[in-house]
Backbone bond lengths (Angstrom), bond angles and torsions (degrees), N, CA, C in turn:
res aa  C-N    CA-C-N  psi(-1)  N-CA   C-N-CA  omega(-1)  CA-C   N-CA-C  phi
1 M - - - 1.476 - - 1.532 110.08 -
2 I 1.360 116.65 -50.45 1.450 120.62 179.12 1.524 110.75 -62.93
3 Q 1.322 115.57 -39.48 1.464 120.53 179.25 1.519 110.69 -58.91
4 T 1.338 116.79 -40.49 1.463 121.36 -179.11 1.519 111.32 -63.71
5 V 1.323 117.56 -45.14 1.461 121.62 -179.18 1.524 110.71 -64.40
6 D 1.313 117.17 -44.99 1.460 120.37 -177.53 1.520 113.13 -68.38
7 D 1.325 116.97 -22.62 1.468 120.21 -175.30 1.529 114.17 -97.84
8 I 1.336 118.68 -6.41 1.464 118.89 -179.96 1.522 109.53 -68.59
9 H 1.318 116.11 155.11 1.459 121.18 -177.97 1.523 109.02 -132.26
10 I 1.340 116.08 125.59 1.468 121.61 177.85 1.519 109.16 -83.72
11 N 1.330 116.43 132.14 1.464 121.52 -179.40 1.529 110.15 -77.32
12 F 1.318 115.80 116.06 1.467 120.90 -176.50 1.520 107.18 -159.09
13 N 1.360 117.50 105.47 1.454 119.26 -173.57 1.531 112.61 -87.02
14 A 1.317 115.95 172.40 1.466 122.00 -174.33 1.519 112.35 -63.53
15 D 1.354 117.04 -36.92 1.465 120.01 179.08 1.520 110.67 -63.14
16 N 1.329 116.21 -42.35 1.464 120.13 177.41 1.521 111.01 -61.86
17 L 1.328 116.87 -38.77 1.456 121.51 -178.13 1.526 111.08 -63.87
18 W 1.314 117.26 -42.61 1.463 120.37 178.14 1.524 111.02 -64.06
19 F 1.332 115.93 -37.45 1.458 119.66 179.84 1.529 110.37 -65.56
20 V 1.322 117.01 -41.96 1.464 120.77 178.56 1.526 110.43 -66.31
21 N 1.340 116.81 -38.98 1.466 120.29 175.24 1.521 110.87 -54.81
22 L 1.329 114.98 -49.45 1.459 120.86 -178.73 1.523 111.24 -63.43
23 T 1.329 116.16 -42.89 1.468 120.11 -177.58 1.515 111.64 -66.16
24 L 1.346 116.95 -43.64 1.461 119.54 -179.80 1.530 110.73 -66.47
25 S 1.320 117.31 -35.92 1.467 120.52 175.03 1.520 110.24 -63.61
26 L 1.326 115.95 -38.38 1.462 120.88 178.44 1.528 110.94 -65.66
27 V 1.342 116.82 -39.48 1.469 121.15 176.75 1.529 109.41 -61.44
28 M 1.338 116.67 -46.34 1.463 120.83 -179.81 1.520 110.77 -63.39
29 F 1.330 116.66 -40.39 1.465 121.17 178.75 1.527 110.34 -62.34
30 G 1.350 116.73 -41.80 1.462 120.80 178.44 1.519 112.13 -63.27
31 V 1.332 116.31 -40.52 1.471 121.00 176.78 1.531 109.91 -65.01
32 A 1.334 116.70 -42.38 1.467 121.68 -176.35 1.518 112.38 -65.71
33 L 1.332 117.64 -24.50 1.462 120.78 178.32 1.524 111.90 -65.61
34 D 1.332 117.14 -16.71 1.468 121.80 176.71 1.526 112.28 -97.06
35 I 1.333 116.75 -2.45 1.469 120.55 -176.30 1.523 109.72 -101.76
36 K 1.320 115.08 128.32 1.468 120.80 177.31 1.524 109.37 -97.39
37 I 1.325 115.26 151.18 1.455 119.49 176.28 1.527 110.19 -59.89
38 S 1.344 115.75 -30.16 1.466 120.56 179.26 1.528 111.84 -65.95
39 D 1.348 117.42 -19.08 1.463 119.86 177.89 1.531 110.79 -60.35
40 F 1.331 116.64 -31.83 1.459 119.79 178.65 1.525 110.87 -72.06
41 S 1.340 116.40 -37.65 1.466 118.42 177.54 1.524 110.96 -68.06
42 N 1.341 116.48 -28.02 1.469 120.27 177.80 1.523 111.77 -66.30
43 L 1.337 116.36 -22.44 1.454 119.56 178.40 1.529 110.89 -60.74
44 F 1.336 116.07 -31.80 1.460 120.10 -175.91 1.524 111.94 -86.72
45 K 1.330 116.93 -18.21 1.462 119.98 179.52 1.528 111.43 -76.08
46 S 1.305 116.38 -36.28 1.466 120.87 177.79 1.526 107.48 -135.37
47 P 1.331 116.61 76.37 1.468 120.24 -168.19 1.522 115.55 -74.83
48 K 1.327 118.48 -26.89 1.464 119.44 -170.99 1.527 113.37 -58.24
49 P 1.367 120.17 -52.26 1.475 119.04 179.55 1.523 112.61 -59.45
50 V 1.325 116.24 -35.74 1.465 120.25 -178.77 1.527 110.43 -70.21
51 I 1.329 116.54 -43.14 1.469 120.62 179.13 1.529 110.21 -62.55
52 V 1.338 116.19 -43.77 1.467 120.47 177.68 1.527 110.02 -61.18
53 G 1.336 116.44 -41.75 1.462 120.86 179.17 1.516 112.59 -64.70
54 I 1.326 116.77 -40.73 1.468 121.08 179.66 1.531 110.72 -66.13
55 I 1.340 116.00 -43.13 1.465 120.04 177.55 1.527 110.06 -61.46
56 S 1.332 115.66 -43.27 1.460 120.38 179.36 1.526 111.23 -61.72
57 Q 1.346 116.22 -43.89 1.465 121.62 -174.92 1.526 113.08 -71.29
58 F 1.314 116.91 -45.41 1.471 119.59 -169.55 1.531 114.93 -104.66
59 L 1.338 117.58 -12.61 1.463 120.13 178.68 1.526 112.51 -116.22
60 L 1.337 116.73 -50.68 1.461 119.89 -176.41 1.519 112.90 -68.37
61 I 1.334 117.18 -44.85 1.468 120.46 -177.58 1.539 111.30 -57.83
62 P 1.347 119.26 -51.64 1.477 118.27 178.19 1.525 112.90 -62.21
63 L 1.344 116.88 -39.38 1.467 120.00 -179.26 1.523 111.18 -64.19
64 V 1.330 116.80 -49.20 1.473 121.04 -179.92 1.521 110.54 -62.57
65 T 1.330 116.49 -39.68 1.471 120.91 178.32 1.529 110.49 -62.52
66 F 1.317 116.55 -43.67 1.463 120.98 179.06 1.534 110.83 -61.05
67 L 1.334 116.70 -43.72 1.463 120.87 178.67 1.531 111.28 -63.94
68 M 1.340 116.52 -37.99 1.467 120.07 176.77 1.526 111.14 -64.08
69 I 1.318 115.99 -40.29 1.470 120.46 179.58 1.529 110.10 -63.06
70 I 1.326 116.48 -43.73 1.462 120.65 178.17 1.531 110.22 -60.03
71 F 1.344 116.34 -41.25 1.466 121.50 -177.82 1.527 111.84 -72.49
72 I 1.342 117.33 -45.32 1.473 121.85 -175.81 1.525 111.55 -77.97
73 N 1.332 116.03 -36.65 1.473 122.58 -176.43 1.535 111.46 55.50
74 P 1.347 117.15 59.15 1.466 119.49 179.65 1.518 111.24 -77.04
75 S 1.322 117.10 177.57 1.463 120.41 176.06 1.534 108.30 -63.30
76 P 1.334 117.88 153.48 1.471 120.88 -175.51 1.531 114.29 -54.75
77 S 1.329 117.84 -42.67 1.463 119.24 -177.57 1.526 111.42 -68.88
78 I 1.334 117.72 -34.00 1.462 121.09 176.62 1.526 109.97 -68.62
79 A 1.331 116.53 -41.38 1.465 120.51 176.95 1.527 110.62 -60.52
80 L 1.324 116.56 -39.92 1.463 120.87 179.30 1.531 110.36 -66.50
81 G 1.340 117.09 -35.45 1.460 120.94 175.53 1.517 111.93 -63.82
82 M 1.337 117.09 -40.55 1.464 120.96 177.16 1.519 110.75 -62.90
83 M 1.341 116.38 -40.19 1.463 120.53 178.76 1.523 111.36 -67.89
84 M 1.330 116.70 -35.90 1.459 119.85 178.02 1.526 110.57 -63.18
85 V 1.337 116.57 -46.01 1.460 120.98 178.23 1.524 110.31 -59.70
86 A 1.341 116.12 -44.32 1.463 121.07 -177.56 1.527 111.97 -65.81
87 A 1.323 117.63 -28.03 1.466 121.05 -177.80 1.519 112.98 -82.11
88 C 1.329 117.14 -17.65 1.465 120.63 -178.18 1.529 110.88 -76.83
89 P 1.339 117.73 154.45 1.467 120.31 175.96 1.521 110.77 -73.45
90 G 1.334 116.59 178.91 1.462 120.60 178.88 1.511 112.15 -61.87
91 G 1.320 115.89 155.33 1.458 121.09 -178.03 1.516 113.38 -68.85
92 N 1.321 115.83 150.96 1.462 121.07 -177.14 1.524 113.47 -69.76
93 I 1.327 117.86 -17.95 1.462 119.75 -179.22 1.529 111.64 -98.17
94 S 1.336 116.76 9.20 1.468 119.69 -179.48 1.527 111.49 -64.92
95 N 1.356 116.99 -30.96 1.465 119.95 178.86 1.523 111.29 -63.02
96 F 1.338 115.48 -43.20 1.464 120.58 178.43 1.523 110.96 -63.66
97 M 1.332 116.29 -44.16 1.462 120.46 -178.98 1.527 111.59 -66.70
98 T 1.335 116.39 -37.84 1.466 120.43 177.54 1.520 110.77 -63.31
99 K 1.313 116.27 -43.08 1.467 120.36 178.56 1.522 110.65 -63.33
100 L 1.325 116.54 -42.37 1.465 121.58 178.95 1.530 111.00 -63.89
101 A 1.333 117.02 -36.03 1.463 121.97 -177.71 1.522 112.80 -79.45
102 G 1.337 116.96 -7.72 1.456 119.81 -177.16 1.510 112.21 77.32
103 G 1.335 116.28 30.61 1.457 121.08 179.34 1.516 111.21 -90.40
104 N 1.324 115.74 -165.13 1.463 122.51 -179.47 1.531 108.50 -90.71
105 T 1.332 115.98 92.97 1.465 120.68 -175.44 1.523 111.99 -63.72
106 A 1.331 116.56 -37.68 1.467 120.12 179.43 1.525 110.83 -61.33
107 L 1.329 116.50 -41.81 1.467 120.68 177.31 1.519 110.23 -64.70
108 S 1.332 117.32 -41.62 1.456 121.93 179.73 1.523 110.88 -60.96
109 V 1.334 116.57 -44.32 1.461 121.16 179.59 1.529 110.56 -63.72
110 S 1.332 116.28 -42.91 1.461 120.80 179.73 1.522 111.19 -62.30
111 L 1.336 115.62 -43.11 1.463 119.88 -179.88 1.525 111.35 -67.72
112 T 1.336 116.86 -37.72 1.465 120.61 177.20 1.527 110.65 -60.95
113 A 1.330 115.45 -45.46 1.461 120.03 -179.45 1.526 110.99 -63.51
114 F 1.328 115.93 -48.61 1.462 119.47 -177.72 1.527 111.20 -66.65
115 A 1.345 116.27 -44.98 1.468 120.33 -176.87 1.521 111.80 -63.82
116 S 1.329 116.94 -36.22 1.461 120.39 -179.70 1.522 111.12 -65.78
117 L 1.335 116.56 -37.82 1.465 119.82 176.87 1.529 111.15 -74.97
118 A 1.339 115.93 -42.65 1.470 119.86 -179.83 1.521 111.73 -64.07
119 A 1.349 115.84 -25.99 1.471 120.58 -178.72 1.525 112.07 -62.18
120 L 1.326 117.28 -23.22 1.459 120.43 177.92 1.527 110.81 -57.24
121 I 1.326 115.56 -34.11 1.468 120.84 178.93 1.522 111.39 -102.60
122 M 1.342 116.32 -46.09 1.459 120.70 -169.62 1.530 113.58 -72.98
123 T 1.334 118.28 -33.66 1.468 119.37 -179.71 1.530 111.71 -63.50
124 P 1.335 119.24 -55.09 1.479 117.76 178.22 1.523 112.44 -65.57
125 L 1.344 117.43 -34.36 1.467 120.55 -179.14 1.527 111.14 -65.84
126 N 1.338 116.76 -51.21 1.467 120.45 -179.79 1.527 111.62 -61.49
127 F 1.324 115.98 -42.10 1.462 119.62 -178.34 1.521 110.84 -63.93
128 A 1.327 116.03 -44.38 1.471 120.16 -178.37 1.531 111.55 -68.52
129 V 1.338 116.91 -43.29 1.466 121.06 -176.16 1.520 111.52 -68.16
130 W 1.341 116.60 -53.48 1.466 119.28 -176.24 1.531 111.57 -71.08
131 G 1.328 115.85 -32.69 1.462 118.96 176.42 1.517 112.46 -64.54
132 S 1.327 116.29 -31.81 1.463 120.28 -179.85 1.527 112.43 -78.35
133 F 1.347 117.01 -18.86 1.464 120.76 -179.21 1.530 112.79 -74.05
134 Y 1.341 116.18 -23.37 1.472 121.16 -175.61 1.523 107.91 -107.04
135 E 1.308 117.29 115.31 1.473 121.81 -169.60 1.530 114.61 -53.97
136 P 1.351 119.21 -45.43 1.479 118.46 -179.77 1.526 113.11 -61.21
137 T 1.358 117.56 -39.39 1.471 119.32 179.29 1.524 111.00 -77.39
138 A 1.315 116.90 -31.31 1.465 120.15 177.22 1.523 110.50 -60.96
139 S 1.333 116.52 -36.64 1.473 120.74 178.64 1.523 111.28 -64.32
140 I 1.342 116.34 -40.32 1.468 120.06 178.72 1.523 110.03 -65.83
141 L 1.336 116.71 -43.97 1.463 120.41 -178.65 1.519 111.66 -62.67
142 E 1.329 117.48 -34.91 1.459 121.01 177.30 1.528 111.07 -67.16
143 T 1.342 115.54 -35.94 1.465 120.40 179.81 1.522 111.52 -70.83
144 V 1.354 115.66 -43.29 1.459 120.55 -176.90 1.523 111.10 -77.32
145 E 1.335 116.69 -31.27 1.463 122.75 -178.74 1.529 111.62 56.90
146 V 1.334 114.37 59.61 1.461 120.12 178.62 1.522 109.44 -80.17
147 S 1.314 117.09 128.43 1.453 121.98 178.47 1.532 109.82 -89.64
148 P 1.341 118.43 124.03 1.470 120.30 175.88 1.522 112.40 -56.46
149 M 1.328 117.39 -33.31 1.468 120.53 179.05 1.522 111.41 -66.95
150 E 1.325 117.24 -36.11 1.465 120.45 176.89 1.523 110.92 -65.13
151 I 1.341 115.85 -42.32 1.458 119.73 177.80 1.521 110.17 -64.19
152 A 1.340 117.12 -41.95 1.465 121.37 179.61 1.528 110.69 -61.03
153 R 1.319 116.76 -42.92 1.465 120.92 178.80 1.528 110.79 -64.41
154 F 1.335 116.43 -38.69 1.459 121.64 178.30 1.529 110.63 -64.30
155 V 1.338 116.32 -45.98 1.470 120.99 179.65 1.527 110.32 -63.91
156 L 1.332 116.90 -36.61 1.465 120.85 177.14 1.521 111.10 -59.37
157 L 1.330 116.59 -44.72 1.464 120.81 -178.93 1.526 112.10 -67.94
158 I 1.346 116.31 -38.87 1.463 120.25 -174.52 1.520 112.58 -83.03
159 L 1.342 117.69 -38.43 1.469 121.06 -175.56 1.528 112.87 -112.08
160 G 1.327 116.64 -47.63 1.457 120.59 -171.18 1.516 114.18 -62.95
161 I 1.318 117.06 -53.47 1.468 120.69 -177.21 1.536 112.03 -64.68
162 P 1.354 119.70 -47.67 1.476 119.15 176.74 1.534 112.87 -60.32
163 L 1.349 116.69 -35.61 1.465 120.35 179.39 1.525 110.82 -63.91
164 V 1.321 116.84 -50.44 1.464 120.61 -178.87 1.525 111.06 -64.30
165 L 1.333 117.21 -42.01 1.459 121.36 -179.64 1.526 111.30 -62.21
166 G 1.347 116.78 -45.37 1.464 120.53 179.19 1.508 112.18 -63.64
167 M 1.339 117.22 -40.10 1.464 121.20 179.53 1.525 111.49 -66.34
168 V 1.321 116.66 -39.63 1.471 120.50 179.19 1.524 110.30 -63.94
169 I 1.335 117.13 -44.03 1.473 120.56 178.70 1.523 110.04 -63.04
170 N 1.340 117.25 -41.84 1.466 120.56 179.30 1.526 111.09 -64.52
171 N 1.331 116.65 -33.36 1.466 120.48 -178.60 1.528 111.83 -71.73
172 Y 1.339 117.07 -39.49 1.463 120.36 -175.24 1.535 113.38 -97.79
173 H 1.338 116.75 -25.01 1.468 120.36 -179.71 1.534 109.54 -136.11
174 P 1.340 117.30 67.55 1.473 120.43 -174.06 1.519 114.34 -61.09
175 N 1.332 117.92 -36.92 1.468 120.17 179.92 1.521 111.32 -65.00
176 M 1.327 115.70 -45.17 1.461 120.28 178.18 1.526 110.46 -63.95
177 A 1.333 116.58 -40.62 1.461 120.83 179.98 1.525 111.19 -63.48
178 G 1.345 116.61 -40.96 1.457 120.64 179.58 1.514 112.34 -63.29
179 K 1.336 116.60 -43.99 1.466 120.94 179.08 1.523 110.97 -66.08
180 A 1.334 116.31 -43.49 1.471 120.17 -179.41 1.524 111.17 -65.64
181 S 1.341 116.97 -38.54 1.457 121.27 -177.92 1.521 111.96 -63.92
182 R 1.330 116.05 -41.97 1.473 120.05 -178.58 1.522 111.80 -60.13
183 F 1.323 115.83 -31.23 1.466 119.85 178.85 1.521 111.87 -91.18
184 L 1.324 115.26 -46.16 1.462 120.83 -169.36 1.521 112.99 -69.34
185 K 1.341 117.21 -42.90 1.464 119.87 -173.93 1.527 112.51 -62.68
186 P 1.344 119.05 -52.66 1.471 117.61 179.94 1.521 113.58 -66.38
187 V 1.331 117.08 -36.56 1.463 120.40 -178.37 1.529 110.57 -67.18
188 S 1.336 116.97 -44.74 1.465 120.28 -178.33 1.524 110.98 -66.62
189 I 1.338 116.91 -37.91 1.467 119.99 178.10 1.523 110.47 -66.36
190 L 1.333 117.29 -40.52 1.462 120.97 178.18 1.526 111.14 -63.88
191 I 1.341 116.36 -40.97 1.469 120.21 177.56 1.520 110.27 -61.97
192 F 1.335 115.96 -43.91 1.461 120.50 -178.78 1.530 111.15 -64.30
193 L 1.340 116.51 -44.88 1.465 120.26 179.62 1.525 110.87 -65.17
194 S 1.336 116.58 -37.19 1.460 120.42 178.13 1.520 110.50 -63.88
195 F 1.327 115.50 -37.78 1.461 119.02 179.95 1.527 111.29 -68.18
196 I 1.342 116.73 -39.55 1.458 120.22 176.76 1.528 110.03 -63.13
197 A 1.352 115.66 -42.27 1.458 119.86 178.18 1.531 110.39 -61.45
198 G 1.349 116.25 -39.29 1.456 120.10 177.84 1.522 112.43 -65.15
199 A 1.353 115.35 -38.42 1.465 119.56 177.57 1.526 110.43 -64.24
200 F 1.334 116.75 -38.58 1.458 120.50 175.42 1.522 110.67 -61.15
201 Y 1.324 115.95 -44.64 1.466 120.76 -177.52 1.526 111.01 -63.57
202 N 1.347 116.67 -42.13 1.468 120.81 -178.99 1.521 112.85 -68.81
203 N 1.330 116.26 -20.03 1.466 121.26 179.43 1.525 110.97 -119.50
204 L 1.338 115.56 29.57 1.463 120.79 -172.65 1.524 112.29 -58.13
205 D 1.329 116.83 -41.71 1.467 120.07 -179.35 1.531 111.49 -61.10
206 I 1.324 115.42 -42.67 1.462 120.04 -179.83 1.517 110.59 -65.10
207 F 1.350 116.37 -45.33 1.466 120.19 -178.80 1.522 111.62 -64.48
208 M 1.326 116.46 -43.47 1.465 120.06 -178.33 1.525 111.05 -64.61
209 E 1.319 116.12 -34.12 1.461 120.41 -177.18 1.524 112.77 -78.10
210 H 1.361 116.29 -29.89 1.457 119.08 -171.86 1.527 115.05 -120.39
211 I 1.335 118.74 -3.60 1.463 120.85 -173.95 1.523 112.72 -60.27
212 H 1.340 116.95 -26.94 1.470 119.12 -177.95 1.520 112.02 -66.06
213 Y 1.337 117.71 -18.82 1.463 120.25 178.32 1.529 112.05 -70.30
214 V 1.339 116.35 -29.27 1.471 119.46 -174.78 1.522 113.50 -115.10
215 F 1.318 118.15 -10.18 1.465 121.65 -172.79 1.531 111.50 -56.29
216 I 1.320 117.40 -57.33 1.462 122.01 -177.71 1.526 111.17 -68.30
217 I 1.343 115.98 -37.30 1.464 119.96 -178.99 1.522 111.26 -62.03
218 V 1.335 117.51 -45.39 1.461 121.30 -179.51 1.526 110.84 -63.84
219 I 1.323 116.96 -46.02 1.468 120.43 -179.55 1.529 110.51 -62.46
220 A 1.333 116.68 -43.99 1.472 120.79 179.60 1.531 110.61 -65.41
221 H 1.325 116.93 -44.89 1.462 121.91 -179.36 1.525 110.79 -60.35
222 N 1.318 116.13 -49.34 1.462 121.60 -179.67 1.532 111.28 -62.59
223 S 1.327 117.38 -43.13 1.470 121.83 -179.65 1.518 111.03 -63.00
224 V 1.333 116.16 -43.05 1.469 120.73 179.42 1.522 110.60 -62.80
225 L 1.330 117.69 -42.36 1.465 120.44 -179.13 1.528 111.32 -66.68
226 L 1.321 117.81 -38.68 1.466 120.83 176.14 1.527 110.71 -60.65
227 L 1.329 116.30 -43.26 1.467 121.30 -179.84 1.528 111.11 -69.39
228 V 1.324 117.07 -39.63 1.468 121.22 179.04 1.526 110.43 -60.70
229 G 1.340 116.90 -45.85 1.457 120.26 179.62 1.517 112.20 -61.38
230 F 1.336 116.20 -43.08 1.467 121.33 -177.46 1.527 110.77 -66.77
231 Y 1.327 117.01 -50.12 1.464 119.95 -173.47 1.526 112.43 -78.51
232 F 1.327 118.31 -24.60 1.458 119.67 173.88 1.525 109.68 -68.19
233 A 1.343 116.45 -39.09 1.461 120.69 175.72 1.534 110.51 -65.95
234 K 1.322 115.83 -40.44 1.470 120.34 179.35 1.527 110.38 -66.02
235 L 1.330 116.82 -41.01 1.458 121.67 178.62 1.523 111.15 -60.36
236 N 1.327 115.94 -32.91 1.459 120.98 178.89 1.520 113.07 -89.87
237 K 1.359 115.77 12.56 1.467 123.07 173.98 1.538 112.87 59.29
238 L 1.324 116.42 38.32 1.457 120.04 173.62 1.524 109.84 -80.83
239 A 1.315 116.00 159.57 1.464 121.05 179.06 1.530 110.37 -62.96
240 Y 1.331 116.02 157.41 1.470 121.13 -177.84 1.528 111.03 -59.08
241 L 1.336 117.00 -37.37 1.474 119.79 177.95 1.523 110.72 -60.88
242 D 1.336 115.40 -40.02 1.463 120.01 -179.95 1.534 111.23 -71.82
243 Q 1.334 116.90 -32.82 1.466 120.71 177.20 1.528 110.01 -61.72
244 K 1.321 116.27 -44.75 1.469 120.00 177.97 1.529 110.98 -63.81
245 T 1.323 115.40 -41.29 1.464 120.54 -179.01 1.523 111.34 -62.47
246 L 1.327 116.99 -47.50 1.457 120.46 -178.20 1.518 112.13 -69.55
247 S 1.315 117.12 -29.04 1.464 119.86 174.38 1.525 110.17 -62.22
248 I 1.325 116.14 -46.23 1.467 120.80 -179.42 1.524 110.75 -69.17
249 E 1.335 117.25 -43.20 1.463 120.80 -179.91 1.529 111.62 -63.64
250 T 1.332 117.04 -32.38 1.460 121.06 -179.43 1.520 112.25 -81.81
251 G 1.333 116.37 -35.22 1.465 120.61 -174.71 1.509 115.03 -88.93
252 I 1.340 117.64 -21.89 1.469 121.23 -177.84 1.524 108.40 -103.46
253 Q 1.322 115.79 99.66 1.457 121.47 -177.16 1.528 111.45 -94.85
254 N 1.328 115.44 157.61 1.466 120.91 178.44 1.529 109.08 -79.69
255 S 1.323 115.06 72.60 1.461 120.50 -176.98 1.524 111.94 -70.26
256 G 1.343 116.77 -18.87 1.463 119.07 173.69 1.522 110.71 -62.66
257 L 1.334 116.10 -43.24 1.458 120.59 174.69 1.526 110.00 -63.07
258 G 1.346 115.69 -40.76 1.460 119.95 178.17 1.513 112.49 -58.13
259 L 1.334 116.27 -42.72 1.465 121.09 178.61 1.525 111.33 -61.05
260 L 1.322 115.67 -43.91 1.461 119.27 -179.82 1.529 111.17 -62.75
261 L 1.329 116.02 -40.21 1.460 119.67 178.77 1.528 111.28 -65.93
262 V 1.331 116.52 -38.71 1.471 120.61 178.87 1.527 110.47 -62.09
263 F 1.333 116.92 -46.27 1.463 119.71 -176.68 1.528 112.48 -78.85
264 S 1.333 117.04 -25.90 1.460 120.01 -179.08 1.525 112.41 -80.25
265 F 1.345 116.38 -34.29 1.466 119.64 -173.39 1.531 113.94 -116.12
266 F 1.342 117.67 -16.61 1.466 119.85 -176.40 1.527 113.16 -123.23
267 D 1.346 116.12 6.96 1.470 121.06 174.46 1.532 112.29 54.39
268 G 1.346 116.52 41.64 1.464 120.63 176.91 1.516 113.48 65.84
269 L 1.333 117.06 38.53 1.455 122.64 -175.62 1.529 113.19 -54.57
270 G 1.321 116.24 114.85 1.450 127.77 171.51 1.508 118.36 12.65
271 G 1.353 115.21 -114.50 1.451 121.48 -175.77 1.505 113.28 -63.91
272 M 1.322 117.02 -24.54 1.463 121.21 178.55 1.530 110.74 -62.69
273 A 1.331 116.48 -51.94 1.462 121.08 178.36 1.525 111.12 -65.05
274 L 1.321 116.72 -39.33 1.464 121.01 -179.41 1.521 110.63 -61.63
275 L 1.330 116.95 -46.75 1.461 120.58 -178.15 1.525 111.77 -66.67
276 V 1.327 117.09 -47.64 1.469 119.66 -177.11 1.529 110.62 -66.29
277 A 1.331 117.40 -36.74 1.465 120.95 178.59 1.523 110.97 -64.86
278 F 1.332 117.37 -43.37 1.459 119.73 178.44 1.526 110.74 -68.84
279 W 1.331 116.89 -36.17 1.466 120.71 176.77 1.533 110.21 -60.03
280 A 1.345 116.82 -39.84 1.464 121.35 -178.42 1.521 111.84 -57.95
281 I 1.328 116.55 -32.01 1.466 120.84 177.63 1.523 110.57 -86.48
282 W 1.327 116.12 -46.27 1.468 119.92 -171.74 1.527 113.47 -65.54
283 D 1.358 118.44 -42.79 1.456 117.87 -173.91 1.526 111.81 -70.04
284 I 1.330 117.15 -22.77 1.463 119.44 173.11 1.528 109.61 -69.97
285 L 1.334 116.41 -43.37 1.470 120.15 178.68 1.523 110.89 -64.36
286 S 1.335 117.06 -46.38 1.467 119.98 -178.49 1.525 111.02 -66.63
287 G 1.346 116.63 -37.82 1.459 120.39 178.27 1.513 112.13 -63.31
288 L 1.332 116.19 -42.36 1.466 120.23 178.26 1.529 110.91 -66.80
289 L 1.331 116.77 -39.12 1.467 120.44 179.60 1.517 111.18 -62.52
290 I 1.329 117.12 -47.93 1.462 119.43 -178.81 1.523 111.44 -70.14
291 A 1.341 116.82 -32.59 1.462 120.23 177.50 1.530 110.50 -66.52
292 F 1.333 117.15 -43.94 1.466 120.76 177.68 1.526 111.13 -65.30
293 F 1.338 116.49 -36.52 1.467 120.82 178.11 1.522 110.60 -61.56
294 W 1.333 116.73 -49.97 1.460 120.53 179.52 1.526 111.34 -67.45
295 S 1.324 116.31 -35.30 1.463 119.98 178.17 1.523 111.09 -64.43
296 D 1.339 116.50 -41.39 1.453 121.57 179.06 1.530 111.14 -66.56
297 N 1.332 116.86 -40.44 1.458 121.02 177.93 1.521 111.11 -63.13
298 K 1.326 116.28 -37.78 1.463 120.95 179.06 1.523 110.60 -64.46
299 K 1.329 116.11 -41.65 1.476 120.29 179.59 1.523 110.92 -64.63
300 K 1.375 115.57 -39.48 1.464 119.75 179.77 1.521 111.19 -64.77
301 K 1.326 116.94 -38.87 1.469 120.33 179.83 1.521 111.59 -68.37
302 M 1.333 115.46 -31.49 1.471 119.70 -179.11 1.523 111.48 -79.59
303 A 1.354 116.09 -21.06 1.483 119.97 -177.24 1.536 111.16 -72.25
């Protein structure tokens, strides 16, 4: 059974990969058009929520994921997929979900900006370190021989450059950036989601046959991360708005980046691609559900 999951291959050609690269860069660029350079200086004015968020994103998520892997003992490729998700920064649509949930949008934007830049170092570092701690995944990494520097360079091209470019345009041409963002962000996200849906359709037989291996794991993993973000913020006595924000920032990962890394460096490896692909759909659904829940509660309190 485990052998079957680890040996499946998702159909995804090089042309499709370049298109997804471009689309995800476009999504990041659209998000960056809403980020001001001053957002980074704001990190130092009220550092506690940001520090808690950074610890949650880059330390707690990989640690909790590793503990879940030890407890669940999934197949090696599925475990590697969980580690890939945990190593990625927060999702690009977390700002929208935070705003919908009535959270601290300014904090969400600041964390998105910082996490996207920090991911240049932290994504390959976390993936390599935690992957090496678990013997079954360490064996795969030795076989594939993934270079952390290659991953860092890839993340720079997909996230770093679009982020800096969007911020520079927003700094010097804010009106143009605002108009472009209103159009570009929703359109690029829709294109990206449509492409993921198309990838599911092209591999429908594979997903239908093997989705049960990752279905419960993804839902449990995502739920745990949402709870970890919320209660870690609460433990640190942050405001309720910040608790909601950190829950979303911790639970909504940039699985689109994860997918690109899987296909670029692991050739669509079995359970790894299956898990990250399902995560890309599920965390958007779960994020919207929790955002609508908090939004509805806010309306009831105001009534």
